[in-house]
Every structure is written in structure tokens, then in C-alpha cells.
N, CA, C and O atoms as CSV, one atom per row, in Angstrom:
chain,resi,resn,atom,element,x,y,z
A,1,MET,N,N,114.412,-43.308,48.825
A,1,MET,CA,C,113.671,-43.557,50.040
A,1,MET,C,C,114.594,-44.263,51.021
A,1,MET,O,O,115.375,-45.136,50.646
A,2,ILE,N,N,114.489,-43.870,52.280
A,2,ILE,CA,C,115.231,-44.485,53.370
A,2,ILE,C,C,114.247,-45.326,54.181
A,2,ILE,O,O,113.152,-44.865,54.501
A,3,TYR,N,N,114.633,-46.549,54.510
A,3,TYR,CA,C,113.858,-47.363,55.440
A,3,TYR,C,C,114.547,-47.228,56.793
A,3,TYR,O,O,115.580,-47.853,57.033
A,4,LEU,N,N,113.983,-46.422,57.664
A,4,LEU,CA,C,114.555,-46.138,58.970
A,4,LEU,C,C,114.107,-47.208,59.955
A,4,LEU,O,O,112.917,-47.334,60.244
A,5,GLU,N,N,115.060,-47.980,60.470
A,5,GLU,CA,C,114.738,-49.019,61.444
A,5,GLU,C,C,114.651,-48.391,62.824
A,5,GLU,O,O,115.555,-47.663,63.236
A,6,VAL,N,N,113.563,-48.669,63.545
A,6,VAL,CA,C,113.396,-48.139,64.891
A,6,VAL,C,C,113.137,-49.284,65.864
A,6,VAL,O,O,112.513,-50.289,65.524
A,7,ALA,N,N,113.632,-49.102,67.071
A,7,ALA,CA,C,113.395,-50.047,68.166
A,7,ALA,C,C,112.995,-49.222,69.385
A,7,ALA,O,O,113.733,-48.334,69.811
A,8,ILE,N,N,111.842,-49.516,69.933
A,8,ILE,CA,C,111.292,-48.750,71.041
A,8,ILE,C,C,111.353,-49.588,72.316
A,8,ILE,O,O,110.908,-50.735,72.346
A,9,THR,N,N,111.909,-48.993,73.358
A,9,THR,CA,C,111.917,-49.603,74.688
A,9,THR,C,C,111.275,-48.597,75.631
A,9,THR,O,O,111.840,-47.527,75.859
A,10,PRO,N,N,110.104,-48.913,76.186
A,10,PRO,CA,C,109.406,-47.934,77.021
A,10,PRO,C,C,110.099,-47.708,78.352
A,10,PRO,O,O,110.775,-48.588,78.885
A,11,GLY,N,N,109.910,-46.494,78.878
A,11,GLY,CA,C,110.402,-46.164,80.210
A,11,GLY,C,C,109.374,-46.541,81.258
A,11,GLY,O,O,108.369,-47.186,80.961
A,12,GLU,N,N,109.637,-46.137,82.463
A,12,GLU,CA,C,108.777,-46.500,83.593
A,12,GLU,C,C,107.845,-45.374,84.045
A,12,GLU,O,O,106.940,-45.613,84.844
A,13,VAL,N,N,108.053,-44.141,83.543
A,13,VAL,CA,C,107.374,-42.999,84.142
A,13,VAL,C,C,106.119,-42.574,83.389
A,13,VAL,O,O,105.070,-42.410,84.012
A,14,TYR,N,N,106.188,-42.387,82.056
A,14,TYR,CA,C,105.069,-41.812,81.305
A,14,TYR,C,C,104.536,-42.791,80.267
A,14,TYR,O,O,105.252,-43.676,79.799
A,15,GLY,N,N,103.269,-42.616,79.916
A,15,GLY,CA,C,102.644,-43.399,78.865
A,15,GLY,C,C,102.587,-42.591,77.589
A,15,GLY,O,O,103.217,-41.539,77.483
A,16,GLY,N,N,101.835,-43.077,76.623
A,16,GLY,CA,C,101.692,-42.374,75.356
A,16,GLY,C,C,102.058,-43.286,74.208
A,16,GLY,O,O,102.234,-44.491,74.388
A,17,VAL,N,N,102.172,-42.704,73.022
A,17,VAL,CA,C,102.462,-43.480,71.816
A,17,VAL,C,C,103.656,-42.875,71.102
A,17,VAL,O,O,103.742,-41.658,70.935
A,18,VAL,N,N,104.572,-43.729,70.684
A,18,VAL,CA,C,105.648,-43.316,69.790
A,18,VAL,C,C,105.147,-43.631,68.391
A,18,VAL,O,O,104.794,-44.775,68.104
A,19,SER,N,N,105.110,-42.632,67.516
A,19,SER,CA,C,104.543,-42.840,66.186
A,19,SER,C,C,105.562,-42.552,65.091
A,19,SER,O,O,106.647,-42.031,65.346
A,20,GLN,N,N,105.184,-42.905,63.869
A,20,GLN,CA,C,106.036,-42.665,62.703
A,20,GLN,C,C,106.372,-41.196,62.555
A,20,GLN,O,O,107.488,-40.857,62.161
A,21,SER,N,N,105.437,-40.321,62.861
A,21,SER,CA,C,105.639,-38.892,62.655
A,21,SER,C,C,106.611,-38.281,63.665
A,21,SER,O,O,106.993,-37.119,63.520
A,22,ASP,N,N,107.018,-39.043,64.686
A,22,ASP,CA,C,107.986,-38.547,65.659
A,22,ASP,C,C,109.416,-38.599,65.132
A,22,ASP,O,O,110.325,-38.074,65.775
A,23,PHE,N,N,109.630,-39.221,63.977
A,23,PHE,CA,C,110.962,-39.376,63.405
A,23,PHE,C,C,111.068,-38.534,62.138
A,23,PHE,O,O,110.196,-38.591,61.270
A,24,VAL,N,N,112.138,-37.756,62.038
A,24,VAL,CA,C,112.347,-36.894,60.874
A,24,VAL,C,C,113.772,-37.058,60.366
A,24,VAL,O,O,114.673,-37.428,61.119
A,25,LEU,N,N,113.968,-36.780,59.075
A,25,LEU,CA,C,115.296,-36.734,58.475
A,25,LEU,C,C,115.523,-35.355,57.888
A,25,LEU,O,O,114.582,-34.697,57.443
A,26,ASP,N,N,116.776,-34.920,57.890
A,26,ASP,CA,C,117.122,-33.644,57.284
A,26,ASP,C,C,117.231,-33.831,55.775
A,26,ASP,O,O,118.014,-34.654,55.301
A,27,ASP,N,N,116.453,-33.073,55.034
A,27,ASP,CA,C,116.464,-33.117,53.576
A,27,ASP,C,C,116.802,-31.726,53.067
A,27,ASP,O,O,115.911,-30.924,52.784
A,28,ASP,N,N,118.096,-31.445,52.954
A,28,ASP,CA,C,118.594,-30.159,52.475
A,28,ASP,C,C,118.061,-28.990,53.307
A,28,ASP,O,O,117.620,-27.975,52.769
A,29,GLY,N,N,118.111,-29.160,54.638
A,29,GLY,CA,C,117.710,-28.083,55.536
A,29,GLY,C,C,116.289,-28.163,56.040
A,29,GLY,O,O,115.928,-27.422,56.954
A,30,ASP,N,N,115.466,-29.038,55.479
A,30,ASP,CA,C,114.091,-29.217,55.945
A,30,ASP,C,C,113.974,-30.563,56.654
A,30,ASP,O,O,114.510,-31.567,56.184
A,31,GLU,N,N,113.273,-30.579,57.784
A,31,GLU,CA,C,113.018,-31.848,58.456
A,31,GLU,C,C,111.781,-32.475,57.819
A,31,GLU,O,O,110.707,-31.875,57.808
A,32,VAL,N,N,111.941,-33.687,57.287
A,32,VAL,CA,C,110.852,-34.317,56.538
A,32,VAL,C,C,110.509,-35.680,57.128
A,32,VAL,O,O,111.337,-36.350,57.745
A,33,ASN,N,N,109.254,-36.057,56.910
A,33,ASN,CA,C,108.769,-37.393,57.214
A,33,ASN,C,C,107.500,-37.592,56.401
A,33,ASN,O,O,106.436,-37.076,56.743
A,34,TYR,N,N,107.630,-38.339,55.332
A,34,TYR,CA,C,106.483,-38.656,54.481
A,34,TYR,C,C,106.180,-40.138,54.582
A,34,TYR,O,O,105.934,-40.792,53.569
A,35,ALA,N,N,106.193,-40.669,55.782
A,35,ALA,CA,C,106.134,-42.110,56.009
A,35,ALA,C,C,104.804,-42.747,55.609
A,35,ALA,O,O,104.798,-43.864,55.092
A,36,ALA,N,N,103.704,-42.083,55.830
A,36,ALA,CA,C,102.403,-42.726,55.690
A,36,ALA,C,C,102.106,-43.194,54.276
A,36,ALA,O,O,101.301,-44.107,54.092
A,37,SER,N,N,102.730,-42.597,53.279
A,37,SER,CA,C,102.363,-42.910,51.903
A,37,SER,C,C,103.096,-44.114,51.322
A,37,SER,O,O,102.819,-44.490,50.183
A,38,ALA,N,N,104.011,-44.729,52.049
A,38,ALA,CA,C,104.815,-45.804,51.462
A,38,ALA,C,C,104.770,-47.107,52.253
A,38,ALA,O,O,105.639,-47.959,52.067
A,39,ASP,N,N,103.791,-47.284,53.123
A,39,ASP,CA,C,103.768,-48.502,53.927
A,39,ASP,C,C,103.594,-49.762,53.088
A,39,ASP,O,O,104.180,-50.794,53.415
A,40,ASP,N,N,102.802,-49.710,52.013
A,40,ASP,CA,C,102.631,-50.891,51.150
A,40,ASP,C,C,103.933,-51.249,50.444
A,40,ASP,O,O,104.267,-52.426,50.315
A,41,GLU,N,N,104.662,-50.245,49.991
A,41,GLU,CA,C,105.944,-50.473,49.324
A,41,GLU,C,C,106.947,-51.121,50.279
A,41,GLU,O,O,107.682,-52.030,49.895
A,42,LEU,N,N,106.969,-50.654,51.503
A,42,LEU,CA,C,107.890,-51.188,52.499
A,42,LEU,C,C,107.575,-52.649,52.814
A,42,LEU,O,O,108.484,-53.478,52.855
A,43,THR,N,N,106.322,-52.968,53.032
A,43,THR,CA,C,105.963,-54.353,53.337
A,43,THR,C,C,106.169,-55.257,52.128
A,43,THR,O,O,106.517,-56.426,52.291
A,44,ALA,N,N,105.962,-54.741,50.916
A,44,ALA,CA,C,106.223,-55.529,49.709
A,44,ALA,C,C,107.715,-55.852,49.571
A,44,ALA,O,O,108.078,-56.864,48.972
A,45,ALA,N,N,108.576,-54.995,50.126
A,45,ALA,CA,C,110.022,-55.230,50.094
A,45,ALA,C,C,110.456,-56.203,51.197
A,45,ALA,O,O,111.636,-56.542,51.293
A,46,GLY,N,N,109.506,-56.654,52.032
A,46,GLY,CA,C,109.818,-57.648,53.051
A,46,GLY,C,C,110.133,-57.106,54.429
A,46,GLY,O,O,110.655,-57.836,55.272
A,47,TYR,N,N,109.827,-55.834,54.677
A,47,TYR,CA,C,110.102,-55.219,55.979
A,47,TYR,C,C,108.809,-55.075,56.775
A,47,TYR,O,O,107.730,-54.951,56.196
A,48,ASP,N,N,108.918,-55.090,58.096
A,48,ASP,CA,C,107.774,-54.867,58.981
A,48,ASP,C,C,107.589,-53.369,59.175
A,48,ASP,O,O,108.497,-52.676,59.635
A,49,TYR,N,N,106.414,-52.880,58.825
A,49,TYR,CA,C,106.106,-51.460,58.955
A,49,TYR,C,C,105.924,-51.118,60.432
A,49,TYR,O,O,105.227,-51.831,61.154
A,50,PHE,N,N,106.545,-50.035,60.880
A,50,PHE,CA,C,106.378,-49.561,62.253
A,50,PHE,C,C,105.101,-48.731,62.293
A,50,PHE,O,O,105.050,-47.631,61.743
A,51,ASP,N,N,104.084,-49.258,62.939
A,51,ASP,CA,C,102.777,-48.621,62.925
A,51,ASP,C,C,102.462,-47.931,64.248
A,51,ASP,O,O,101.300,-47.828,64.640
A,52,GLY,N,N,103.492,-47.462,64.927
A,52,GLY,CA,C,103.289,-46.808,66.213
A,52,GLY,C,C,103.405,-47.812,67.340
A,52,GLY,O,O,103.155,-49.002,67.151
A,53,ALA,N,N,103.783,-47.332,68.511
A,53,ALA,CA,C,103.985,-48.219,69.649
A,53,ALA,C,C,103.518,-47.556,70.934
A,53,ALA,O,O,104.187,-46.656,71.443
A,54,PRO,N,N,102.360,-47.995,71.474
A,54,PRO,CA,C,101.984,-47.510,72.794
A,54,PRO,C,C,103.044,-47.951,73.801
A,54,PRO,O,O,103.421,-49.122,73.834
A,55,ARG,N,N,103.518,-47.028,74.609
A,55,ARG,CA,C,104.591,-47.344,75.559
A,55,ARG,C,C,104.183,-48.443,76.532
A,55,ARG,O,O,105.042,-49.199,76.988
A,56,ARG,N,N,102.907,-48.554,76.862
A,56,ARG,CA,C,102.459,-49.569,77.814
A,56,ARG,C,C,102.558,-50.982,77.245
A,56,ARG,O,O,102.510,-51.951,78.001
A,57,ASP,N,N,102.699,-51.118,75.905
A,57,ASP,CA,C,102.754,-52.437,75.281
A,57,ASP,C,C,104.145,-53.046,75.272
A,57,ASP,O,O,104.318,-54.168,74.795
A,58,GLY,N,N,105.127,-52.346,75.779
A,58,GLY,CA,C,106.480,-52.890,75.818
A,58,GLY,C,C,107.260,-52.549,74.564
A,58,GLY,O,O,106.931,-51.609,73.840
A,59,GLU,N,N,108.302,-53.331,74.321
A,59,GLU,CA,C,109.206,-53.058,73.210
A,59,GLU,C,C,108.513,-53.263,71.867
A,59,GLU,O,O,107.614,-54.094,71.733
A,60,ALA,N,N,108.946,-52.495,70.884
A,60,ALA,CA,C,108.411,-52.600,69.527
A,60,ALA,C,C,109.516,-52.268,68.537
A,60,ALA,O,O,110.383,-51.441,68.817
A,61,THR,N,N,109.481,-52.914,67.382
A,61,THR,CA,C,110.446,-52.631,66.328
A,61,THR,C,C,109.720,-52.543,65.000
A,61,THR,O,O,108.571,-52.969,64.881
A,62,GLY,N,N,110.384,-51.996,64.013
A,62,GLY,CA,C,109.832,-51.914,62.664
A,62,GLY,C,C,110.584,-50.879,61.859
A,62,GLY,O,O,111.583,-50.318,62.310
A,63,TYR,N,N,110.087,-50.636,60.662
A,63,TYR,CA,C,110.736,-49.708,59.741
A,63,TYR,C,C,109.772,-48.607,59.338
A,63,TYR,O,O,108.571,-48.834,59.191
A,64,ILE,N,N,110.325,-47.396,59.158
A,64,ILE,CA,C,109.559,-46.246,58.699
A,64,ILE,C,C,110.163,-45.801,57.373
A,64,ILE,O,O,111.346,-45.464,57.328
A,65,PRO,N,N,109.379,-45.790,56.285
A,65,PRO,CA,C,109.915,-45.302,55.012
A,65,PRO,C,C,109.828,-43.779,54.956
A,65,PRO,O,O,108.769,-43.198,55.191
A,66,ILE,N,N,110.958,-43.141,54.642
A,66,ILE,CA,C,110.978,-41.678,54.555
A,66,ILE,C,C,111.640,-41.284,53.243
A,66,ILE,O,O,112.770,-41.686,52.966
A,67,TYR,N,N,110.935,-40.496,52.435
A,67,TYR,CA,C,111.480,-39.990,51.176
A,67,TYR,C,C,112.400,-38.806,51.447
A,67,TYR,O,O,112.031,-37.888,52.179
A,68,VAL,N,N,113.585,-38.822,50.866
A,68,VAL,CA,C,114.486,-37.678,50.916
A,68,VAL,C,C,115.089,-37.467,49.534
A,68,VAL,O,O,115.270,-38.420,48.776
A,69,GLU,N,N,115.394,-36.227,49.215
A,69,GLU,CA,C,116.033,-35.909,47.940
A,69,GLU,C,C,117.527,-35.718,48.095
A,69,GLU,O,O,118.268,-35.827,47.118
A,70,THR,N,N,117.989,-35.432,49.323
A,70,THR,CA,C,119.393,-35.180,49.597
A,70,THR,C,C,120.181,-36.486,49.625
A,70,THR,O,O,119.698,-37.490,50.148
A,71,THR,N,N,121.380,-36.480,49.073
A,71,THR,CA,C,122.281,-37.619,49.194
A,71,THR,C,C,123.589,-37.130,49.801
A,71,THR,O,O,123.877,-35.933,49.780
A,72,GLY,N,N,124.371,-38.039,50.333
A,72,GLY,CA,C,125.648,-37.655,50.921
A,72,GLY,C,C,126.248,-38.816,51.680
A,72,GLY,O,O,125.704,-39.920,51.683
A,73,ASP,N,N,127.387,-38.557,52.333
A,73,ASP,CA,C,128.041,-39.600,53.111
A,73,ASP,C,C,127.239,-39.986,54.340
A,73,ASP,O,O,127.299,-41.131,54.789
A,74,THR,N,N,126.488,-39.039,54.888
A,74,THR,CA,C,125.607,-39.307,56.020
A,74,THR,C,C,124.340,-38.475,55.884
A,74,THR,O,O,124.336,-37.420,55.250
A,75,LEU,N,N,123.282,-38.961,56.480
A,75,LEU,CA,C,122.047,-38.194,56.640
A,75,LEU,C,C,121.841,-38.007,58.133
A,75,LEU,O,O,122.183,-38.890,58.919
A,76,THR,N,N,121.296,-36.891,58.529
A,76,THR,CA,C,120.993,-36.673,59.938
A,76,THR,C,C,119.491,-36.737,60.150
A,76,THR,O,O,118.700,-36.419,59.262
A,77,GLY,N,N,119.128,-37.151,61.332
A,77,GLY,CA,C,117.718,-37.255,61.672
A,77,GLY,C,C,117.513,-37.032,63.148
A,77,GLY,O,O,118.460,-36.795,63.897
A,78,ALA,N,N,116.253,-37.111,63.558
A,78,ALA,CA,C,115.924,-36.898,64.964
A,78,ALA,C,C,114.624,-37.611,65.323
A,78,ALA,O,O,113.728,-37.784,64.496
A,79,TYR,N,N,114.560,-38.014,66.584
A,79,TYR,CA,C,113.302,-38.415,67.211
A,79,TYR,C,C,112.885,-37.219,68.052
A,79,TYR,O,O,113.669,-36.732,68.867
A,80,VAL,N,N,111.652,-36.737,67.863
A,80,VAL,CA,C,111.193,-35.556,68.585
A,80,VAL,C,C,109.894,-35.900,69.322
A,80,VAL,O,O,108.882,-36.242,68.711
A,81,ARG,N,N,109.958,-35.798,70.665
A,81,ARG,CA,C,108.747,-35.946,71.472
A,81,ARG,C,C,108.355,-34.552,71.924
A,81,ARG,O,O,109.116,-33.907,72.645
A,82,PRO,N,N,107.186,-34.071,71.520
A,82,PRO,CA,C,106.795,-32.704,71.873
A,82,PRO,C,C,106.608,-32.528,73.382
A,82,PRO,O,O,106.447,-33.501,74.119
A,83,GLU,N,N,106.633,-31.280,73.820
A,83,GLU,CA,C,106.316,-30.966,75.207
A,83,GLU,C,C,104.950,-31.553,75.535
A,83,GLU,O,O,104.060,-31.569,74.684
A,84,MET,N,N,104.779,-32.036,76.769
A,84,MET,CA,C,103.487,-32.622,77.138
A,84,MET,C,C,103.120,-32.268,78.563
A,84,MET,O,O,103.981,-32.074,79.421
A,85,LYS,N,N,101.821,-32.190,78.794
A,85,LYS,CA,C,101.295,-31.941,80.132
A,85,LYS,C,C,100.913,-33.283,80.729
A,85,LYS,O,O,100.280,-34.104,80.065
A,86,VAL,N,N,101.291,-33.511,81.969
A,86,VAL,CA,C,100.970,-34.752,82.665
A,86,VAL,C,C,99.522,-34.665,83.138
A,86,VAL,O,O,99.151,-33.748,83.871
A,87,LEU,N,N,98.707,-35.632,82.708
A,87,LEU,CA,C,97.293,-35.633,83.081
A,87,LEU,C,C,97.125,-35.756,84.588
A,87,LEU,O,O,97.773,-36.581,85.231
A,88,GLY,N,N,96.258,-34.935,85.137
A,88,GLY,CA,C,95.959,-34.971,86.561
A,88,GLY,C,C,96.999,-34.302,87.437
A,88,GLY,O,O,96.887,-34.342,88.662
A,89,GLU,N,N,98.011,-33.686,86.835
A,89,GLU,CA,C,99.052,-33.006,87.615
A,89,GLU,C,C,99.296,-31.626,87.027
A,89,GLU,O,O,98.892,-31.333,85.902
A,90,ASP,N,N,99.950,-30.800,87.792
A,90,ASP,CA,C,100.336,-29.476,87.304
A,90,ASP,C,C,101.796,-29.529,86.857
A,90,ASP,O,O,102.620,-28.712,87.268
A,91,THR,N,N,102.096,-30.519,86.000
A,91,THR,CA,C,103.463,-30.766,85.566
A,91,THR,C,C,103.527,-30.774,84.046
A,91,THR,O,O,102.663,-31.347,83.382
A,92,THR,N,N,104.550,-30.139,83.503
A,92,THR,CA,C,104.806,-30.167,82.065
A,92,THR,C,C,106.173,-30.780,81.842
A,92,THR,O,O,107.150,-30.403,82.488
A,93,VAL,N,N,106.232,-31.730,80.918
A,93,VAL,CA,C,107.493,-32.370,80.561
A,93,VAL,C,C,108.003,-31.667,79.304
A,93,VAL,O,O,107.277,-31.576,78.315
A,94,PRO,N,N,109.245,-31.170,79.329
A,94,PRO,CA,C,109.752,-30.440,78.166
A,94,PRO,C,C,109.930,-31.336,76.948
A,94,PRO,O,O,110.006,-32.560,77.060
A,95,GLU,N,N,109.995,-30.695,75.777
A,95,GLU,CA,C,110.253,-31.432,74.545
A,95,GLU,C,C,111.556,-32.206,74.672
A,95,GLU,O,O,112.508,-31.744,75.302
A,96,PHE,N,N,111.588,-33.387,74.068
A,96,PHE,CA,C,112.818,-34.172,73.996
A,96,PHE,C,C,113.185,-34.329,72.528
A,96,PHE,O,O,112.328,-34.598,71.687
A,97,ARG,N,N,114.455,-34.161,72.235
A,97,ARG,CA,C,114.941,-34.322,70.864
A,97,ARG,C,C,116.202,-35.173,70.911
A,97,ARG,O,O,117.203,-34.775,71.505
A,98,GLY,N,N,116.154,-36.337,70.289
A,98,GLY,CA,C,117.318,-37.214,70.192
A,98,GLY,C,C,117.766,-37.261,68.738
A,98,GLY,O,O,117.016,-37.714,67.873
A,99,GLU,N,N,118.978,-36.798,68.462
A,99,GLU,CA,C,119.468,-36.733,67.083
A,99,GLU,C,C,120.336,-37.945,66.778
A,99,GLU,O,O,120.929,-38.536,67.681
A,100,PHE,N,N,120.410,-38.316,65.494
A,100,PHE,CA,C,121.201,-39.449,65.051
A,100,PHE,C,C,121.698,-39.221,63.635
A,100,PHE,O,O,121.220,-38.329,62.933
A,101,GLU,N,N,122.662,-40.032,63.220
A,101,GLU,CA,C,123.188,-39.992,61.854
A,101,GLU,C,C,123.004,-41.353,61.205
A,101,GLU,O,O,123.066,-42.389,61.868
A,102,ILE,N,N,122.777,-41.335,59.898
A,102,ILE,CA,C,122.672,-42.567,59.107
A,102,ILE,C,C,123.815,-42.532,58.095
A,102,ILE,O,O,123.829,-41.678,57.208
A,103,PRO,N,N,124.779,-43.459,58.221
A,103,PRO,CA,C,125.881,-43.474,57.252
A,103,PRO,C,C,125.422,-44.025,55.901
A,103,PRO,O,O,124.482,-44.817,55.835
A,104,ALA,N,N,126.088,-43.601,54.827
A,104,ALA,CA,C,125.783,-44.146,53.507
A,104,ALA,C,C,126.162,-45.629,53.480
A,104,ALA,O,O,127.098,-46.052,54.159
A,105,ALA,N,N,125.441,-46.393,52.706
A,105,ALA,CA,C,125.719,-47.827,52.608
A,105,ALA,C,C,126.991,-48.100,51.847
A,105,ALA,O,O,127.370,-49.259,51.673
């Protein structure tokens, strides 16, 4: 299991929620996130569980537990915000995907 540390800093333009399910890790070609089933284990290990962050609430930090079977020198992952329609406007914001690597300890 990987404890993925996240830090959220909201922007100025759009609202919404950044959630645990927005973060995925590559597990031998599949993007996985099984975070919801291990929150008790994570808090028992002394970490603050990231339980989602409404952008209007400001900065937020915490950890997301993600099970993976793949091992290696690095793991790759991504934050994915799906395409969204702006309420009250005829505007669509395209999907955003921010990729990252996690080096082995």
C-alpha cells in the first residue's frame, strides 16, 4: 500500500471538490485507486486521512492510501479532473490531467 500525500491549493476561478478518487496510480498498466477501504488503517498508522477538499475552503492536506501490486524504482500516478460544465454558462472546461512519479524509498 502507498500512502499518497496530497496538498491542495485552490484557484480563483472555479469551485468544486477535490476528492480521493481524483488520484490514481499505475498498477501494471491499470490506473487504480482503492482508497476508501483503508482509511482506518491509515489513521491507525498516525497519518491524517485526506477526506476531500472543497476548493472554497482553502488549502487542505492529507494522505490517500492506495493499494498497488506493482513494485519498481518509481511508480507513476495522476491527478485527473474530469471535463466539467460551468453552471449558468455555456462553457465547458476540458479535462485536466497532472501526472507525477513516486520514487522508491
